[in-house]
PDB file of N, CA, C, O and CB in Angstrom:
ATOM      1  N   MET A   1     180.335 130.152 160.071  1.00  0.00           N
ATOM      2  CA  MET A   1     180.987 130.451 158.822  1.00  0.00           C
ATOM      3  C   MET A   1     180.016 131.108 157.840  1.00  0.00           C
ATOM      4  O   MET A   1     180.393 131.985 157.063  1.00  0.00           O
ATOM      5  CB  MET A   1     181.576 129.185 158.224  1.00  0.00           C
ATOM      6  N   SER A   2     178.762 130.665 157.894  1.00  0.00           N
ATOM      7  CA  SER A   2     177.793 131.264 156.961  1.00  0.00           C
ATOM      8  C   SER A   2     177.522 132.726 157.322  1.00  0.00           C
ATOM      9  O   SER A   2     177.320 133.556 156.436  1.00  0.00           O
ATOM     10  CB  SER A   2     176.467 130.463 156.966  1.00  0.00           C
ATOM     11  N   ALA A   3     177.516 133.041 158.614  1.00  0.00           N
ATOM     12  CA  ALA A   3     177.324 134.434 159.032  1.00  0.00           C
ATOM     13  C   ALA A   3     178.509 135.289 158.584  1.00  0.00           C
ATOM     14  O   ALA A   3     178.328 136.427 158.151  1.00  0.00           O
ATOM     15  CB  ALA A   3     177.146 134.525 160.568  1.00  0.00           C
ATOM     16  N   LEU A   4     179.715 134.740 158.688  1.00  0.00           N
ATOM     17  CA  LEU A   4     180.907 135.464 158.238  1.00  0.00           C
ATOM     18  C   LEU A   4     180.853 135.657 156.729  1.00  0.00           C
ATOM     19  O   LEU A   4     181.207 136.721 156.221  1.00  0.00           O
ATOM     20  CB  LEU A   4     182.198 134.708 158.642  1.00  0.00           C
ATOM     21  N   GLU A   5     180.414 134.635 156.018  1.00  0.00           N
ATOM     22  CA  GLU A   5     180.296 134.732 154.561  1.00  0.00           C
ATOM     23  C   GLU A   5     179.305 135.835 154.172  1.00  0.00           C
ATOM     24  O   GLU A   5     179.568 136.618 153.260  1.00  0.00           O
ATOM     25  CB  GLU A   5     179.849 133.376 153.964  1.00  0.00           C
ATOM     26  N   THR A   6     178.179 135.889 154.861  1.00  0.00           N
ATOM     27  CA  THR A   6     177.168 136.919 154.580  1.00  0.00           C
ATOM     28  C   THR A   6     177.731 138.309 154.849  1.00  0.00           C
ATOM     29  O   THR A   6     177.572 139.214 154.031  1.00  0.00           O
ATOM     30  CB  THR A   6     175.901 136.685 155.432  1.00  0.00           C
ATOM     31  N   THR A   7     178.383 138.479 155.984  1.00  0.00           N
ATOM     32  CA  THR A   7     178.976 139.776 156.336  1.00  0.00           C
ATOM     33  C   THR A   7     180.017 140.196 155.309  1.00  0.00           C
ATOM     34  O   THR A   7     180.050 141.354 154.895  1.00  0.00           O
ATOM     35  CB  THR A   7     179.612 139.717 157.733  1.00  0.00           C
ATOM     36  N   CYS A   8     180.861 139.267 154.901  1.00  0.00           N
ATOM     37  CA  CYS A   8     181.894 139.584 153.911  1.00  0.00           C
ATOM     38  C   CYS A   8     181.281 139.970 152.571  1.00  0.00           C
ATOM     39  O   CYS A   8     181.734 140.909 151.917  1.00  0.00           O
ATOM     40  CB  CYS A   8     182.838 138.396 153.727  1.00  0.00           C
ATOM     41  N   GLN A   9     180.255 139.244 152.172  1.00  0.00           N
ATOM     42  CA  GLN A   9     179.601 139.570 150.902  1.00  0.00           C
ATOM     43  C   GLN A   9     178.971 140.957 150.943  1.00  0.00           C
ATOM     44  O   GLN A   9     179.004 141.681 149.948  1.00  0.00           O
ATOM     45  CB  GLN A   9     178.536 138.524 150.567  1.00  0.00           C
ATOM     46  N   GLU A  10     178.398 141.331 152.081  1.00  0.00           N
ATOM     47  CA  GLU A  10     177.808 142.662 152.228  1.00  0.00           C
ATOM     48  C   GLU A  10     178.853 143.757 152.104  1.00  0.00           C
ATOM     49  O   GLU A  10     178.555 144.861 151.647  1.00  0.00           O
ATOM     50  CB  GLU A  10     177.098 142.779 153.565  1.00  0.00           C
ATOM     51  N   LYS A  11     180.077 143.448 152.511  1.00  0.00           N
ATOM     52  CA  LYS A  11     181.151 144.448 152.453  1.00  0.00           C
ATOM     53  C   LYS A  11     182.002 144.314 151.192  1.00  0.00           C
ATOM     54  O   LYS A  11     183.008 145.008 151.043  1.00  0.00           O
ATOM     55  CB  LYS A  11     182.040 144.328 153.682  1.00  0.00           C
ATOM     56  N   GLY A  12     181.602 143.427 150.292  1.00  0.00           N
ATOM     57  CA  GLY A  12     182.320 143.273 149.033  1.00  0.00           C
ATOM     58  C   GLY A  12     183.612 142.479 149.148  1.00  0.00           C
ATOM     59  O   GLY A  12     184.503 142.615 148.309  1.00  0.00           O
ATOM     60  N   ILE A  13     183.720 141.655 150.177  1.00  0.00           N
ATOM     61  CA  ILE A  13     184.922 140.842 150.379  1.00  0.00           C
ATOM     62  C   ILE A  13     184.653 139.449 149.830  1.00  0.00           C
ATOM     63  O   ILE A  13     183.625 138.840 150.127  1.00  0.00           O
ATOM     64  CB  ILE A  13     185.325 140.781 151.894  1.00  0.00           C
ATOM     65  N   ASP A  14     185.591 138.951 149.025  1.00  0.00           N
ATOM     66  CA  ASP A  14     185.444 137.627 148.429  1.00  0.00           C
ATOM     67  C   ASP A  14     185.776 136.551 149.472  1.00  0.00           C
ATOM     68  O   ASP A  14     186.946 136.266 149.730  1.00  0.00           O
ATOM     69  CB  ASP A  14     186.358 137.483 147.179  1.00  0.00           C
ATOM     70  N   PHE A  15     184.746 135.966 150.058  1.00  0.00           N
ATOM     71  CA  PHE A  15     184.918 134.928 151.079  1.00  0.00           C
ATOM     72  C   PHE A  15     183.743 133.975 150.989  1.00  0.00           C
ATOM     73  O   PHE A  15     182.587 134.394 151.049  1.00  0.00           O
ATOM     74  CB  PHE A  15     185.028 135.544 152.514  1.00  0.00           C
ATOM     75  N   THR A  16     184.041 132.692 150.845  1.00  0.00           N
ATOM     76  CA  THR A  16     182.987 131.682 150.859  1.00  0.00           C
ATOM     77  C   THR A  16     183.304 130.650 151.931  1.00  0.00           C
ATOM     78  O   THR A  16     184.463 130.283 152.130  1.00  0.00           O
ATOM     79  CB  THR A  16     182.840 131.006 149.467  1.00  0.00           C
ATOM     80  N   ALA A  17     182.282 130.191 152.612  1.00  0.00           N
ATOM     81  CA  ALA A  17     182.463 129.204 153.675  1.00  0.00           C
ATOM     82  C   ALA A  17     182.986 127.887 153.113  1.00  0.00           C
ATOM     83  O   ALA A  17     183.693 127.156 153.807  1.00  0.00           O
ATOM     84  CB  ALA A  17     181.144 128.972 154.421  1.00  0.00           C
ATOM     85  N   TYR A  18     182.651 127.583 151.885  1.00  0.00           N
ATOM     86  CA  TYR A  18     183.080 126.327 151.278  1.00  0.00           C
ATOM     87  C   TYR A  18     184.590 126.313 151.005  1.00  0.00           C
ATOM     88  O   TYR A  18     185.244 125.291 151.212  1.00  0.00           O
ATOM     89  CB  TYR A  18     182.312 126.087 149.979  1.00  0.00           C
ATOM     90  N   ASN A  19     185.141 127.426 150.546  1.00  0.00           N
ATOM     91  CA  ASN A  19     186.550 127.485 150.147  1.00  0.00           C
ATOM     92  C   ASN A  19     187.493 127.959 151.248  1.00  0.00           C
ATOM     93  O   ASN A  19     188.708 127.945 151.049  1.00  0.00           O
ATOM     94  CB  ASN A  19     186.692 128.385 148.968  1.00  0.00           C
ATOM     95  N   ASN A  20     186.985 128.372 152.383  1.00  0.00           N
ATOM     96  CA  ASN A  20     187.822 128.911 153.449  1.00  0.00           C
ATOM     97  C   ASN A  20     187.500 128.228 154.775  1.00  0.00           C
ATOM     98  O   ASN A  20     186.480 127.555 154.922  1.00  0.00           O
ATOM     99  CB  ASN A  20     187.630 130.433 153.570  1.00  0.00           C
ATOM    100  N   HIS A  21     188.387 128.420 155.717  1.00  0.00           N
ATOM    101  CA  HIS A  21     188.146 127.894 157.063  1.00  0.00           C
ATOM    102  C   HIS A  21     188.825 128.809 158.082  1.00  0.00           C
ATOM    103  O   HIS A  21     189.709 129.593 157.739  1.00  0.00           O
ATOM    104  CB  HIS A  21     188.671 126.425 157.196  1.00  0.00           C
ATOM    105  N   ILE A  22     188.404 128.697 159.321  1.00  0.00           N
ATOM    106  CA  ILE A  22     188.978 129.489 160.403  1.00  0.00           C
ATOM    107  C   ILE A  22     189.713 128.521 161.323  1.00  0.00           C
ATOM    108  O   ILE A  22     189.146 127.523 161.769  1.00  0.00           O
ATOM    109  CB  ILE A  22     187.872 130.307 161.183  1.00  0.00           C
ATOM    110  N   ARG A  23     190.948 128.815 161.597  1.00  0.00           N
ATOM    111  CA  ARG A  23     191.736 127.949 162.463  1.00  0.00           C
ATOM    112  C   ARG A  23     191.328 128.132 163.920  1.00  0.00           C
ATOM    113  O   ARG A  23     190.877 129.204 164.325  1.00  0.00           O
ATOM    114  CB  ARG A  23     193.233 128.233 162.289  1.00  0.00           C
ATOM    115  N   CYS A  24     191.492 127.082 164.688  1.00  0.00           N
ATOM    116  CA  CYS A  24     191.191 127.112 166.118  1.00  0.00           C
ATOM    117  C   CYS A  24     192.194 128.041 166.806  1.00  0.00           C
ATOM    118  O   CYS A  24     193.403 127.845 166.681  1.00  0.00           O
ATOM    119  CB  CYS A  24     191.239 125.671 166.738  1.00  0.00           C
ATOM    120  N   MET A  25     191.699 129.055 167.536  1.00  0.00           N
ATOM    121  CA  MET A  25     192.572 130.031 168.180  1.00  0.00           C
ATOM    122  C   MET A  25     193.493 129.365 169.204  1.00  0.00           C
ATOM    123  O   MET A  25     194.663 129.731 169.316  1.00  0.00           O
ATOM    124  CB  MET A  25     191.738 131.121 168.855  1.00  0.00           C
ATOM    125  N   ALA A  26     192.972 128.396 169.945  1.00  0.00           N
ATOM    126  CA  ALA A  26     193.805 127.697 170.928  1.00  0.00           C
ATOM    127  C   ALA A  26     194.959 126.980 170.236  1.00  0.00           C
ATOM    128  O   ALA A  26     196.075 126.953 170.756  1.00  0.00           O
ATOM    129  CB  ALA A  26     192.963 126.691 171.737  1.00  0.00           C
ATOM    130  N   HIS A  27     194.698 126.404 169.076  1.00  0.00           N
ATOM    131  CA  HIS A  27     195.759 125.723 168.334  1.00  0.00           C
ATOM    132  C   HIS A  27     196.809 126.723 167.847  1.00  0.00           C
ATOM    133  O   HIS A  27     198.007 126.447 167.914  1.00  0.00           O
ATOM    134  CB  HIS A  27     195.168 124.950 167.141  1.00  0.00           C
ATOM    135  N   VAL A  28     196.371 127.862 167.367  1.00  0.00           N
ATOM    136  CA  VAL A  28     197.302 128.896 166.892  1.00  0.00           C
ATOM    137  C   VAL A  28     198.177 129.391 168.042  1.00  0.00           C
ATOM    138  O   VAL A  28     199.384 129.561 167.872  1.00  0.00           O
ATOM    139  CB  VAL A  28     196.527 130.082 166.258  1.00  0.00           C
ATOM    140  N   ILE A  29     197.575 129.623 169.210  1.00  0.00           N
ATOM    141  CA  ILE A  29     198.343 130.074 170.382  1.00  0.00           C
ATOM    142  C   ILE A  29     199.332 129.000 170.802  1.00  0.00           C
ATOM    143  O   ILE A  29     200.476 129.305 171.137  1.00  0.00           O
ATOM    144  CB  ILE A  29     197.401 130.422 171.561  1.00  0.00           C
ATOM    145  N   ASN A  30     198.900 127.744 170.787  1.00  0.00           N
ATOM    146  CA  ASN A  30     199.787 126.641 171.150  1.00  0.00           C
ATOM    147  C   ASN A  30     200.979 126.568 170.196  1.00  0.00           C
ATOM    148  O   ASN A  30     202.114 126.402 170.643  1.00  0.00           O
ATOM    149  CB  ASN A  30     199.017 125.309 171.144  1.00  0.00           C
ATOM    150  N   LEU A  31     200.738 126.688 168.903  1.00  0.00           N
ATOM    151  CA  LEU A  31     201.833 126.655 167.933  1.00  0.00           C
ATOM    152  C   LEU A  31     202.825 127.800 168.159  1.00  0.00           C
ATOM    153  O   LEU A  31     204.038 127.606 168.079  1.00  0.00           O
ATOM    154  CB  LEU A  31     201.277 126.722 166.511  1.00  0.00           C
ATOM    155  N   ALA A  32     202.299 128.988 168.440  1.00  0.00           N
ATOM    156  CA  ALA A  32     203.167 130.143 168.691  1.00  0.00           C
ATOM    157  C   ALA A  32     203.985 129.940 169.965  1.00  0.00           C
ATOM    158  O   ALA A  32     205.177 130.248 169.997  1.00  0.00           O
ATOM    159  CB  ALA A  32     202.330 131.433 168.798  1.00  0.00           C
ATOM    160  N   ALA A  33     203.346 129.423 171.010  1.00  0.00           N
ATOM    161  CA  ALA A  33     204.051 129.185 172.271  1.00  0.00           C
ATOM    162  C   ALA A  33     205.128 128.122 172.098  1.00  0.00           C
ATOM    163  O   ALA A  33     206.234 128.274 172.616  1.00  0.00           O
ATOM    164  CB  ALA A  33     203.064 128.762 173.368  1.00  0.00           C
ATOM    165  N   GLN A  34     204.818 127.047 171.375  1.00  0.00           N
ATOM    166  CA  GLN A  34     205.806 125.998 171.139  1.00  0.00           C
ATOM    167  C   GLN A  34     207.010 126.538 170.370  1.00  0.00           C
ATOM    168  O   GLN A  34     208.152 126.193 170.673  1.00  0.00           O
ATOM    169  CB  GLN A  34     205.172 124.833 170.374  1.00  0.00           C
ATOM    170  N   ASP A  35     206.751 127.384 169.376  1.00  0.00           N
ATOM    171  CA  ASP A  35     207.839 127.967 168.600  1.00  0.00           C
ATOM    172  C   ASP A  35     208.703 128.880 169.471  1.00  0.00           C
ATOM    173  O   ASP A  35     209.930 128.856 169.379  1.00  0.00           O
ATOM    174  CB  ASP A  35     207.282 128.747 167.402  1.00  0.00           C
ATOM    175  N   ALA A  36     208.057 129.682 170.312  1.00  0.00           N
ATOM    176  CA  ALA A  36     208.801 130.573 171.206  1.00  0.00           C
ATOM    177  C   ALA A  36     209.641 129.780 172.195  1.00  0.00           C
ATOM    178  O   ALA A  36     210.799 130.120 172.438  1.00  0.00           O
ATOM    179  CB  ALA A  36     207.842 131.498 171.960  1.00  0.00           C
ATOM    180  N   LEU A  37     209.072 128.732 172.762  1.00  0.00           N
ATOM    181  CA  LEU A  37     209.810 127.917 173.728  1.00  0.00           C
ATOM    182  C   LEU A  37     210.972 127.183 173.081  1.00  0.00           C
ATOM    183  O   LEU A  37     212.024 127.024 173.700  1.00  0.00           O
ATOM    184  CB  LEU A  37     208.880 126.918 174.390  1.00  0.00           C
ATOM    185  N   SER A  38     210.798 126.734 171.848  1.00  0.00           N
ATOM    186  CA  SER A  38     211.887 126.017 171.180  1.00  0.00           C
ATOM    187  C   SER A  38     213.075 126.934 170.918  1.00  0.00           C
ATOM    188  O   SER A  38     214.216 126.472 170.884  1.00  0.00           O
ATOM    189  CB  SER A  38     211.397 125.411 169.865  1.00  0.00           C
ATOM    190  N   SER A  39     212.820 128.233 170.731  1.00  0.00           N
ATOM    191  CA  SER A  39     213.925 129.164 170.500  1.00  0.00           C
ATOM    192  C   SER A  39     214.652 129.520 171.798  1.00  0.00           C
ATOM    193  O   SER A  39     215.764 130.046 171.756  1.00  0.00           O
ATOM    194  CB  SER A  39     213.409 130.434 169.833  1.00  0.00           C
ATOM    195  N   LEU A  40     214.036 129.238 172.952  1.00  0.00           N
ATOM    196  CA  LEU A  40     214.651 129.551 174.234  1.00  0.00           C
ATOM    197  C   LEU A  40     215.532 128.434 174.779  1.00  0.00           C
ATOM    198  O   LEU A  40     216.259 128.646 175.749  1.00  0.00           O
ATOM    199  CB  LEU A  40     213.590 129.870 175.228  1.00  0.00           C
ATOM    200  N   LYS A  41     215.482 127.258 174.181  1.00  0.00           N
ATOM    201  CA  LYS A  41     216.249 126.128 174.685  1.00  0.00           C
ATOM    202  C   LYS A  41     217.744 126.423 174.580  1.00  0.00           C
ATOM    203  O   LYS A  41     218.224 126.955 173.578  1.00  0.00           O
ATOM    204  CB  LYS A  41     215.894 124.840 173.913  1.00  0.00           C
ATOM    205  N   VAL A  42     218.451 126.070 175.620  1.00  0.00           N
ATOM    206  CA  VAL A  42     219.902 126.269 175.641  1.00  0.00           C
ATOM    207  C   VAL A  42     220.564 124.954 175.986  1.00  0.00           C
ATOM    208  O   VAL A  42     219.919 124.026 176.474  1.00  0.00           O
ATOM    209  CB  VAL A  42     220.311 127.376 176.655  1.00  0.00           C
ATOM    210  N   GLY A  43     221.825 124.883 175.734  1.00  0.00           N
ATOM    211  CA  GLY A  43     222.572 123.679 176.048  1.00  0.00           C
ATOM    212  C   GLY A  43     222.822 123.537 177.541  1.00  0.00           C
ATOM    213  O   GLY A  43     222.584 124.465 178.314  1.00  0.00           O
ATOM    214  N   TYR A  44     223.299 122.378 177.931  1.00  0.00           N
ATOM    215  CA  TYR A  44     223.592 122.084 179.326  1.00  0.00           C
ATOM    216  C   TYR A  44     224.811 122.883 179.776  1.00  0.00           C
ATOM    217  O   TYR A  44     225.785 123.007 179.034  1.00  0.00           O
ATOM    218  CB  TYR A  44     223.826 120.571 179.531  1.00  0.00           C
ATOM    219  N   VAL A  45     224.757 123.421 180.986  1.00  0.00           N
ATOM    220  CA  VAL A  45     225.899 124.125 181.551  1.00  0.00           C
ATOM    221  C   VAL A  45     226.261 123.481 182.878  1.00  0.00           C
ATOM    222  O   VAL A  45     225.398 122.951 183.579  1.00  0.00           O
ATOM    223  CB  VAL A  45     225.594 125.638 181.733  1.00  0.00           C
ATOM    224  N   GLU A  46     227.519 123.528 183.211  1.00  0.00           N
ATOM    225  CA  GLU A  46     228.013 122.908 184.443  1.00  0.00           C
ATOM    226  C   GLU A  46     227.660 123.713 185.681  1.00  0.00           C
ATOM    227  O   GLU A  46     227.330 123.146 186.723  1.00  0.00           O
ATOM    228  CB  GLU A  46     229.510 122.731 184.369  1.00  0.00           C
ATOM    229  N   SER A  47     227.730 125.046 185.567  1.00  0.00           N
ATOM    230  CA  SER A  47     227.485 125.877 186.740  1.00  0.00           C
ATOM    231  C   SER A  47     226.874 127.210 186.333  1.00  0.00           C
ATOM    232  O   SER A  47     226.873 127.581 185.159  1.00  0.00           O
ATOM    233  CB  SER A  47     228.783 126.105 187.522  1.00  0.00           C
ATOM    234  N   GLU A  48     226.357 127.918 187.326  1.00  0.00           N
ATOM    235  CA  GLU A  48     225.775 129.238 187.079  1.00  0.00           C
ATOM    236  C   GLU A  48     226.842 130.213 186.603  1.00  0.00           C
ATOM    237  O   GLU A  48     226.556 131.105 185.804  1.00  0.00           O
ATOM    238  CB  GLU A  48     225.094 129.777 188.348  1.00  0.00           C
ATOM    239  N   ASP A  49     228.069 130.051 187.086  1.00  0.00           N
ATOM    240  CA  ASP A  49     229.161 130.944 186.677  1.00  0.00           C
ATOM    241  C   ASP A  49     229.398 130.886 185.175  1.00  0.00           C
ATOM    242  O   ASP A  49     229.750 131.890 184.556  1.00  0.00           O
ATOM    243  CB  ASP A  49     230.450 130.583 187.418  1.00  0.00           C
ATOM    244  N   GLU A  50     229.204 129.713 184.595  1.00  0.00           N
ATOM    245  CA  GLU A  50     229.393 129.558 183.155  1.00  0.00           C
ATOM    246  C   GLU A  50     228.411 130.440 182.385  1.00  0.00           C
ATOM    247  O   GLU A  50     228.764 131.012 181.354  1.00  0.00           O
ATOM    248  CB  GLU A  50     229.223 128.085 182.744  1.00  0.00           C
ATOM    249  N   ILE A  51     227.178 130.550 182.885  1.00  0.00           N
ATOM    250  CA  ILE A  51     226.175 131.408 182.249  1.00  0.00           C
ATOM    251  C   ILE A  51     226.517 132.869 182.479  1.00  0.00           C
ATOM    252  O   ILE A  51     226.468 133.680 181.554  1.00  0.00           O
ATOM    253  CB  ILE A  51     224.764 131.097 182.791  1.00  0.00           C
ATOM    254  N   LEU A  52     226.866 133.202 183.721  1.00  0.00           N
ATOM    255  CA  LEU A  52     227.117 134.594 184.078  1.00  0.00           C
ATOM    256  C   LEU A  52     228.312 135.176 183.335  1.00  0.00           C
ATOM    257  O   LEU A  52     228.321 136.368 183.028  1.00  0.00           O
ATOM    258  CB  LEU A  52     227.337 134.711 185.567  1.00  0.00           C
ATOM    259  N   ASN A  53     229.301 134.375 183.046  1.00  0.00           N
ATOM    260  CA  ASN A  53     230.491 134.859 182.357  1.00  0.00           C
ATOM    261  C   ASN A  53     230.258 135.075 180.865  1.00  0.00           C
ATOM    262  O   ASN A  53     231.066 135.728 180.204  1.00  0.00           O
ATOM    263  CB  ASN A  53     231.626 133.888 182.558  1.00  0.00           C
ATOM    264  N   GLN A  54     229.173 134.539 180.330  1.00  0.00           N
ATOM    265  CA  GLN A  54     228.934 134.628 178.891  1.00  0.00           C
ATOM    266  C   GLN A  54     228.243 135.920 178.462  1.00  0.00           C
ATOM    267  O   GLN A  54     228.472 136.400 177.352  1.00  0.00           O
ATOM    268  CB  GLN A  54     228.110 133.460 178.450  1.00  0.00           C
ATOM    269  N   ASN A  55     227.402 136.488 179.325  1.00  0.00           N
ATOM    270  CA  ASN A  55     226.576 137.583 178.844  1.00  0.00           C
ATOM    271  C   ASN A  55     226.321 138.597 179.963  1.00  0.00           C
ATOM    272  O   ASN A  55     225.804 138.238 181.021  1.00  0.00           O
ATOM    273  CB  ASN A  55     225.247 137.047 178.291  1.00  0.00           C
ATOM    274  N   LYS A  56     226.679 139.846 179.733  1.00  0.00           N
ATOM    275  CA  LYS A  56     226.491 140.908 180.713  1.00  0.00           C
ATOM    276  C   LYS A  56     225.018 141.168 180.987  1.00  0.00           C
ATOM    277  O   LYS A  56     224.645 141.462 182.123  1.00  0.00           O
ATOM    278  CB  LYS A  56     227.160 142.181 180.239  1.00  0.00           C
ATOM    279  N   GLU A  57     224.167 141.063 179.954  1.00  0.00           N
ATOM    280  CA  GLU A  57     222.740 141.312 180.132  1.00  0.00           C
ATOM    281  C   GLU A  57     222.125 140.305 181.100  1.00  0.00           C
ATOM    282  O   GLU A  57     221.256 140.662 181.895  1.00  0.00           O
ATOM    283  CB  GLU A  57     222.018 141.257 178.784  1.00  0.00           C
ATOM    284  N   ILE A  58     222.563 139.064 181.039  1.00  0.00           N
ATOM    285  CA  ILE A  58     222.047 138.033 181.939  1.00  0.00           C
ATOM    286  C   ILE A  58     222.411 138.372 183.374  1.00  0.00           C
ATOM    287  O   ILE A  58     221.603 138.180 184.283  1.00  0.00           O
ATOM    288  CB  ILE A  58     222.598 136.642 181.558  1.00  0.00           C
ATOM    289  N   VAL A  59     223.612 138.872 183.583  1.00  0.00           N
ATOM    290  CA  VAL A  59     224.053 139.241 184.927  1.00  0.00           C
ATOM    291  C   VAL A  59     223.145 140.321 185.507  1.00  0.00           C
ATOM    292  O   VAL A  59     222.859 140.304 186.705  1.00  0.00           O
ATOM    293  CB  VAL A  59     225.516 139.728 184.904  1.00  0.00           C
ATOM    294  N   ASP A  60     222.694 141.244 184.694  1.00  0.00           N
ATOM    295  CA  ASP A  60     221.809 142.316 185.150  1.00  0.00           C
ATOM    296  C   ASP A  60     220.386 141.820 185.421  1.00  0.00           C
ATOM    297  O   ASP A  60     219.699 142.377 186.277  1.00  0.00           O
ATOM    298  CB  ASP A  60     221.774 143.431 184.118  1.00  0.00           C
ATOM    299  N   VAL A  61     219.938 140.798 184.720  1.00  0.00           N
ATOM    300  CA  VAL A  61     218.566 140.326 184.822  1.00  0.00           C
ATOM    301  C   VAL A  61     218.367 139.373 185.995  1.00  0.00           C
ATOM    302  O   VAL A  61     217.300 139.381 186.609  1.00  0.00           O
ATOM    303  CB  VAL A  61     218.161 139.647 183.539  1.00  0.00           C
ATOM    304  N   ILE A  62     219.350 138.562 186.319  1.00  0.00           N
ATOM    305  CA  ILE A  62     219.188 137.529 187.353  1.00  0.00           C
ATOM    306  C   ILE A  62     218.764 138.092 188.706  1.00  0.00           C
ATOM    307  O   ILE A  62     217.853 137.530 189.314  1.00  0.00           O
ATOM    308  CB  ILE A  62     220.479 136.766 187.517  1.00  0.00           C
ATOM    309  N   PRO A  63     219.370 139.170 189.219  1.00  0.00           N
ATOM    310  CA  PRO A  63     218.879 139.702 190.502  1.00  0.00           C
ATOM    311  C   PRO A  63     217.424 140.177 190.440  1.00  0.00           C
ATOM    312  O   PRO A  63     216.679 140.028 191.409  1.00  0.00           O
ATOM    313  CB  PRO A  63     219.761 140.855 190.949  1.00  0.00           C
ATOM    314  N   LYS A  64     217.028 140.738 189.320  1.00  0.00           N
ATOM    315  CA  LYS A  64     215.639 141.183 189.167  1.00  0.00           C
ATOM    316  C   LYS A  64     214.692 139.989 189.169  1.00  0.00           C
ATOM    317  O   LYS A  64     213.621 140.043 189.775  1.00  0.00           O
ATOM    318  CB  LYS A  64     215.469 141.994 187.867  1.00  0.00           C
ATOM    319  N   LEU A  65     215.083 138.916 188.493  1.00  0.00           N
ATOM    320  CA  LEU A  65     214.255 137.714 188.487  1.00  0.00           C
ATOM    321  C   LEU A  65     214.140 137.102 189.874  1.00  0.00           C
ATOM    322  O   LEU A  65     213.065 136.650 190.271  1.00  0.00           O
ATOM    323  CB  LEU A  65     214.822 136.691 187.518  1.00  0.00           C
ATOM    324  N   ARG A  66     215.239 137.087 190.609  1.00  0.00           N
ATOM    325  CA  ARG A  66     215.206 136.539 191.971  1.00  0.00           C
ATOM    326  C   ARG A  66     214.246 137.336 192.856  1.00  0.00           C
ATOM    327  O   ARG A  66     213.476 136.755 193.621  1.00  0.00           O
ATOM    328  CB  ARG A  66     216.620 136.541 192.588  1.00  0.00           C
ATOM    329  N   LYS A  67     214.292 138.667 192.752  1.00  0.00           N
ATOM    330  CA  LYS A  67     213.378 139.511 193.529  1.00  0.00           C
ATOM    331  C   LYS A  67     211.931 139.236 193.138  1.00  0.00           C
ATOM    332  O   LYS A  67     211.054 139.167 193.999  1.00  0.00           O
ATOM    333  CB  LYS A  67     213.708 141.003 193.324  1.00  0.00           C
ATOM    334  N   LEU A  68     211.683 139.080 191.853  1.00  0.00           N
ATOM    335  CA  LEU A  68     210.334 138.796 191.379  1.00  0.00           C
ATOM    336  C   LEU A  68     209.829 137.460 191.927  1.00  0.00           C
ATOM    337  O   LEU A  68     208.679 137.362 192.355  1.00  0.00           O
ATOM    338  CB  LEU A  68     210.300 138.787 189.848  1.00  0.00           C
ATOM    339  N   VAL A  69     210.670 136.448 191.915  1.00  0.00           N
ATOM    340  CA  VAL A  69     210.281 135.142 192.438  1.00  0.00           C
ATOM    341  C   VAL A  69     209.968 135.233 193.921  1.00  0.00           C
ATOM    342  O   VAL A  69     208.995 134.635 194.378  1.00  0.00           O
ATOM    343  CB  VAL A  69     211.385 134.111 192.191  1.00  0.00           C
ATOM    344  N   VAL A  70     210.772 135.967 194.685  1.00  0.00           N
ATOM    345  CA  VAL A  70     210.522 136.129 196.122  1.00  0.00           C
ATOM    346  C   VAL A  70     209.168 136.802 196.344  1.00  0.00           C
ATOM    347  O   VAL A  70     208.405 136.390 197.218  1.00  0.00           O
ATOM    348  CB  VAL A  70     211.655 136.959 196.789  1.00  0.00           C
ATOM    349  N   LYS A  71     208.871 137.830 195.560  1.00  0.00           N
ATOM    350  CA  LYS A  71     207.584 138.529 195.715  1.00  0.00           C
ATOM    351  C   LYS A  71     206.413 137.620 195.342  1.00  0.00           C
ATOM    352  O   LYS A  71     205.374 137.647 196.000  1.00  0.00           O
ATOM    353  CB  LYS A  71     207.556 139.802 194.847  1.00  0.00           C
ATOM    354  N   ILE A  72     206.574 136.828 194.305  1.00  0.00           N
ATOM    355  CA  ILE A  72     205.509 135.921 193.892  1.00  0.00           C
ATOM    356  C   ILE A  72     205.276 134.872 194.991  1.00  0.00           C
ATOM    357  O   ILE A  72     204.132 134.588 195.347  1.00  0.00           O
ATOM    358  CB  ILE A  72     205.863 135.234 192.537  1.00  0.00           C
ATOM    359  N   LEU A  73     206.338 134.314 195.514  1.00  0.00           N
ATOM    360  CA  LEU A  73     206.212 133.300 196.543  1.00  0.00           C
ATOM    361  C   LEU A  73     205.592 133.856 197.821  1.00  0.00           C
ATOM    362  O   LEU A  73     204.900 133.137 198.541  1.00  0.00           O
ATOM    363  CB  LEU A  73     207.565 132.701 196.843  1.00  0.00           C
ATOM    364  N   ALA A  74     205.841 135.139 198.103  1.00  0.00           N
ATOM    365  CA  ALA A  74     205.302 135.764 199.316  1.00  0.00           C
ATOM    366  C   ALA A  74     203.859 136.250 199.111  1.00  0.00           C
ATOM    367  O   ALA A  74     203.175 136.577 200.081  1.00  0.00           O
ATOM    368  CB  ALA A  74     206.193 136.941 199.743  1.00  0.00           C
ATOM    369  N   SER A  75     203.404 136.297 197.880  1.00  0.00           N
ATOM    370  CA  SER A  75     202.072 136.819 197.587  1.00  0.00           C
ATOM    371  C   SER A  75     200.984 135.861 198.035  1.00  0.00           C
ATOM    372  O   SER A  75     201.109 134.644 197.894  1.00  0.00           O
ATOM    373  CB  SER A  75     201.931 137.100 196.103  1.00  0.00           C
ATOM    374  N   SER A  76     199.921 136.422 198.573  1.00  0.00           N
ATOM    375  CA  SER A  76     198.788 135.600 198.989  1.00  0.00           C
ATOM    376  C   SER A  76     197.982 135.140 197.765  1.00  0.00           C
ATOM    377  O   SER A  76     197.214 134.183 197.865  1.00  0.00           O
ATOM    378  CB  SER A  76     197.882 136.386 199.967  1.00  0.00           C
ATOM    379  N   GLN A  77     198.142 135.788 196.643  1.00  0.00           N
ATOM    380  CA  GLN A  77     197.394 135.425 195.436  1.00  0.00           C
ATOM    381  C   GLN A  77     198.057 134.306 194.647  1.00  0.00           C
ATOM    382  O   GLN A  77     197.475 133.797 193.689  1.00  0.00           O
ATOM    383  CB  GLN A  77     197.231 136.633 194.549  1.00  0.00           C
ATOM    384  N   ARG A  78     199.253 133.921 195.033  1.00  0.00           N
ATOM    385  CA  ARG A  78     199.970 132.887 194.282  1.00  0.00           C
ATOM    386  C   ARG A  78     199.183 131.632 194.328  1.00  0.00           C
ATOM    387  O   ARG A  78     199.598 130.622 193.760  1.00  0.00           O
ATOM    388  CB  ARG A  78     201.379 132.653 194.830  1.00  0.00           C
TER     389      ARG A  78
END
């Protein structure tokens, strides 16, 4: 923090180590991932047909996802 304070002062930026802090990058990434995952949650459905009948875009994506999963499972790097 003191090195950052020195660099900022040299460039005329008002920054002091005492009044500021740097957040942990891993924590910031975790918070962003948790927020993204919470927006993806969906309600319970009885069958796949219920999902497919709701959205045309989903119908187009599912075959592509299945192909991707097959390729990942067949990959030696998995």
